[in-house]
C-alpha positions as CSV (number, residue, x, y, z in Angstrom):
1,M,0.1,0.0,0.0
2,F,2.3,2.8,1.3
3,D,5.7,1.0,1.4
4,Q,9.2,2.2,2.1
5,Q,9.6,3.1,-1.5
6,F,6.6,5.4,-1.3
7,W,7.8,7.1,1.9
8,D,11.4,7.4,0.5
9,S,10.1,9.3,-2.4
10,Y,8.4,11.8,-0.1
11,Y,11.5,12.5,1.7
12,R,13.8,12.7,-1.4
13,E,11.5,15.3,-3.1
14,R,10.9,17.0,0.4
15,N,7.0,16.8,-0.2
16,L,6.1,16.9,3.3
17,P,3.1,19.1,3.8
18,W,2.5,17.9,7.3
19,D,5.9,18.5,8.6
20,M,5.8,21.8,10.5
21,G,9.7,21.9,10.9
22,E,9.2,22.0,14.7
23,V,7.7,20.3,17.5
24,S,3.9,20.4,17.3
25,P,2.4,23.0,20.0
26,P,-0.1,20.6,21.4
27,L,2.7,17.7,21.8
28,K,5.2,20.3,23.3
29,A,2.7,21.3,25.9
30,Y,2.0,17.8,26.9
31,I,5.7,17.0,27.0
32,D,6.3,19.9,29.2
33,Q,4.0,18.6,31.8
34,L,5.7,15.2,32.1
35,T,7.9,14.6,35.1
36,D,9.2,11.2,34.9
37,K,12.2,11.4,32.4
38,Q,12.8,7.5,32.6
39,K,9.6,6.8,30.8
40,K,10.2,4.5,27.9
41,I,8.7,6.4,24.8
42,L,8.0,5.3,21.3
43,I,7.3,7.6,18.5
44,P,6.2,5.4,15.6
45,G,6.2,6.8,12.0
46,A,8.2,9.9,13.4
47,G,9.1,11.3,10.1
48,N,11.8,13.9,10.8
49,G,11.2,13.4,14.6
50,H,10.8,17.1,15.9
51,E,9.0,15.6,18.9
52,A,11.9,13.2,19.5
53,E,14.4,15.9,19.2
54,Y,12.4,18.1,21.7
55,L,12.2,15.2,24.2
56,W,15.9,14.7,24.0
57,Q,16.7,18.2,24.7
58,Q,14.4,18.1,27.6
59,G,16.3,15.1,29.1
60,F,14.1,12.4,28.0
61,H,16.6,9.7,26.7
62,N,14.7,6.6,27.0
63,I,13.0,7.4,23.7
64,Y,12.7,5.2,20.6
65,V,12.0,6.5,17.1
66,L,10.4,4.1,14.5
67,D,10.1,4.7,10.8
68,I,9.8,2.5,7.7
69,S,12.1,5.0,5.7
70,P,15.7,5.2,6.6
71,L,15.9,8.8,5.2
72,P,14.1,10.6,8.2
73,L,16.0,8.5,10.7
74,K,19.2,9.8,8.9
75,N,18.0,13.4,9.3
76,L,17.3,12.8,13.1
77,R,20.7,11.2,13.5
78,E,22.3,14.4,12.2
79,R,20.4,16.5,14.6
80,I,20.9,14.1,17.7
81,P,24.3,12.5,17.2
82,D,24.2,11.3,20.9
83,M,21.2,9.1,20.5
84,P,22.1,5.5,20.5
85,D,21.8,3.6,17.2
86,E,19.2,0.9,18.8
87,Q,16.8,3.8,19.5
88,L,16.6,4.7,15.9
89,I,14.7,1.8,14.4
90,R,14.0,1.2,10.8
91,G,11.0,-1.1,10.5
92,D,7.3,-2.1,10.2
93,F,5.2,-0.8,13.0
94,F,3.0,-3.7,12.7
95,R,5.9,-6.1,13.2
96,H,7.5,-4.1,15.9
97,K,8.2,-5.7,19.4
98,G,8.6,-4.0,22.6
99,K,6.8,-2.4,25.5
100,Y,6.4,1.2,26.2
101,D,5.2,3.6,29.0
102,L,4.1,6.2,26.5
103,I,3.5,6.3,22.8
104,L,3.3,9.5,21.1
105,E,1.2,9.9,17.9
106,Q,2.1,12.8,15.4
107,T,0.9,12.1,11.8
108,F,1.5,8.4,11.7
109,F,-2.2,7.5,12.2
110,C,-3.2,9.8,9.2
111,A,-0.5,8.3,7.0
112,L,-1.9,4.7,7.3
113,H,-4.6,3.6,4.9
114,P,-7.9,3.8,6.8
115,S,-8.2,0.0,6.3
116,L,-5.4,-0.6,8.7
117,R,-7.0,1.5,11.7
118,Q,-8.3,-1.6,13.6
119,R,-4.9,-3.3,13.4
120,Y,-3.3,0.2,14.5
121,A,-5.5,0.2,17.6
122,A,-4.8,-3.5,18.5
123,R,-1.2,-3.1,17.9
124,M,-1.0,0.0,20.0
125,R,-2.6,-1.7,22.8
126,E,-0.1,-4.5,22.5
127,L,3.0,-2.2,22.6
128,L,1.8,-0.4,25.8
129,S,2.8,-1.6,29.2
130,P,0.0,-1.9,31.8
131,G,-1.0,1.5,32.8
132,G,0.7,2.9,29.7
133,K,-0.6,5.7,27.5
134,L,-1.1,6.5,23.8
135,C,-1.3,10.3,23.3
136,G,-1.2,12.6,20.3
137,L,-3.0,14.3,17.4
138,L,-5.5,13.3,14.8
139,F,-6.8,15.2,11.9
140,T,-10.5,16.0,11.8
141,F,-11.2,16.8,8.2
142,P,-13.5,14.3,6.5
143,L,-12.0,11.1,5.6
144,D,-13.2,11.3,2.1
145,I,-11.1,14.4,1.2
146,N,-8.0,12.3,0.4
147,Q,-9.2,9.0,-0.9
148,D,-6.1,7.7,-2.3
149,K,-3.2,9.3,-0.5
150,P,-2.3,10.4,3.0
151,P,-3.0,12.4,5.2
152,F,-6.4,10.7,5.9
153,G,-8.8,12.3,8.5
154,G,-11.7,11.3,10.4
155,S,-14.1,12.7,13.1
156,P,-13.8,12.5,17.0
157,E,-16.9,10.2,17.0
158,E,-15.2,7.8,14.6
159,Y,-12.1,7.9,16.6
160,D,-13.9,7.2,19.9
161,A,-15.7,4.2,18.2
162,L,-12.4,2.8,17.0
163,F,-10.4,3.1,20.2
164,S,-13.1,2.5,23.0
165,P,-12.9,-1.3,22.5
166,Y,-9.1,-1.4,23.1
167,F,-8.5,1.1,25.8
168,S,-10.1,1.7,29.2
169,E,-9.6,5.5,29.1
170,V,-10.6,7.4,26.0
171,R,-10.3,11.2,26.0
172,I,-10.6,13.2,22.7
173,S,-10.8,17.0,22.6
174,L,-10.5,19.6,20.1
175,C,-7.1,21.4,20.1
176,Y,-7.0,24.8,21.4
177,N,-3.4,25.3,20.9
178,S,-2.8,23.9,17.3
179,H,-0.1,25.2,15.0
180,P,-1.7,27.9,12.8
181,A,-1.5,25.7,9.7
182,R,-3.7,23.0,11.6
183,K,-6.0,25.3,13.5
184,G,-9.6,23.8,13.6
185,N,-8.3,20.6,11.9
186,E,-7.1,18.3,14.8
187,V,-7.9,16.9,18.2
188,F,-5.8,15.8,21.0
189,F,-6.3,12.4,22.3
190,Q,-5.2,10.4,25.3
191,L,-5.8,6.6,25.6
192,G,-5.1,4.5,28.6
193,K,-4.2,0.8,28.8
194,P,-5.7,-0.8,32.0
195,V,-3.1,-1.7,34.7
196,R,-4.4,-5.2,34.7
């Protein structure tokens, strides 16, 4: 569907309309209230990894970045030379193994074909440790705006119906602090995995 070659072409051509060139303001605000810098954090489909770079600068060094394309990982390596190689992972999200306290979502969900959304929800639950959280941003423009290529949207109601069977805590709210380019087009969500 959207394989490594597909994404490599985006990075080679610098055709990245969703990349703001900086940490997303809602995620920056969320990161700024985190206190446990030992949390094991995953950022899947991280692209150029502005959130990972910001986390690293704030002293969160137990972070793992996953992307199917090696090109954005190379870009991130140049910006964070101290980050261990094993924390920059080139691979398929659906085959990735591990357990994380926190997973941050920033444009990965919207890059996947909508037919993969149930698999995404189930895989996220598997990757979270008991009591872990999945937090981030989802676009709210209608799903049928982009029928054949990312980014794909949806509605808060669709997202609630998708995630509720997998998570004990589902909170979805319109963003009040979006980047100007995304104002009115995204929600911030927090999903919790039960402790048991």
